[in-house]
C-alpha positions in Angstrom: 104.5 111.4 73.2 102.9 108.6 71.3 101.5 105.9 73.6 101.3 108.2 76.7 98.0 109.6 78.0 97.9 113.5 77.9 96.3 115.4 80.8 92.8 113.8 80.8 89.8 112.5 82.8 90.1 115.4 85.6 93.7 114.9 86.2 94.2 118.8 85.6 92.7 119.2 89.0 95.9 117.8 90.6 98.0 120.7 92.2 101.7 120.7 92.3 103.2 122.3 95.4 105.6 125.2 94.6 108.3 123.6 96.6 108.0 120.4 94.4 108.2 122.6 91.1 111.4 124.3 92.5 112.8 120.7 93.3 112.0 119.5 89.7 113.5 122.6 88.1 116.7 122.2 90.3 117.0 118.6 89.4 116.3 119.5 85.5 114.6 116.3 84.6 111.3 114.6 84.3 109.7 112.7 87.3 107.2 109.9 87.7 104.8 109.2 90.6 104.5 105.6 91.2 103.4 103.4 94.1 105.4 102.4 97.0 104.8 100.5 100.2 104.4 103.9 101.9 102.3 105.5 99.4 102.8 107.6 96.2 106.5 108.5 95.6 108.0 110.9 93.2 111.0 109.7 91.4 113.3 110.7 88.5 112.4 108.9 85.3 116.1 107.6 85.1 115.2 105.5 88.2 111.5 104.5 87.5 110.8 105.0 83.9 107.5 105.9 82.8 104.9 103.4 81.4 102.6 103.9 78.4 99.6 104.1 80.7 100.8 106.9 82.7 99.0 110.4 82.7 101.3 113.3 82.0 101.1 116.7 83.5 103.3 119.6 83.2 105.5 121.0 86.0 107.3 124.1 84.6 109.5 122.9 81.9 109.2 119.3 82.7 106.8 116.4 82.7 105.4 114.3 85.7 104.3 110.9 84.6 101.7 109.8 87.1 100.9 106.1 87.5 97.2 105.6 86.4 96.8 103.7 89.6 97.8 106.7 91.6 96.2 109.4 89.5 92.7 108.9 90.8 93.7 109.3 94.4 95.9 112.4 94.0 94.8 115.8 94.7 98.2 117.5 95.1 101.8 116.4 94.5 103.6 117.4 97.6 107.3 117.4 98.9 106.5 114.6 101.3 106.3 112.3 98.2 110.0 112.9 97.5 112.1 110.2 99.1 115.1 111.5 101.1 117.8 109.1 102.0 120.3 110.1 104.8 124.0 109.5 104.1 126.1 107.5 106.8 128.0 109.7 109.1 131.7 110.2 107.9 133.7 107.2 109.1 130.8 105.0 109.8 131.0 101.8 107.8 128.2 99.8 109.2 128.5 96.4 111.1 
């Protein structure tokens, strides 16, 4: 992709956990690792679009865009980087 940095500067050393690859395949879309207040987070690109400064790595048939700010600190992309949101129990409407 023009404007995006290919896998370079040692980023190929970043491993991707098998459960993350399965998750990406199941969701069938590209993802981006970006910064959150709790550390790196893996989000679909429809929620957090890639930036031109991102570094790209392949995960099966999809691409993971890695924030240049996170890339230097990552050794592995793990499932704990995937945010999970609990749904409210049925009938609970909050206060």
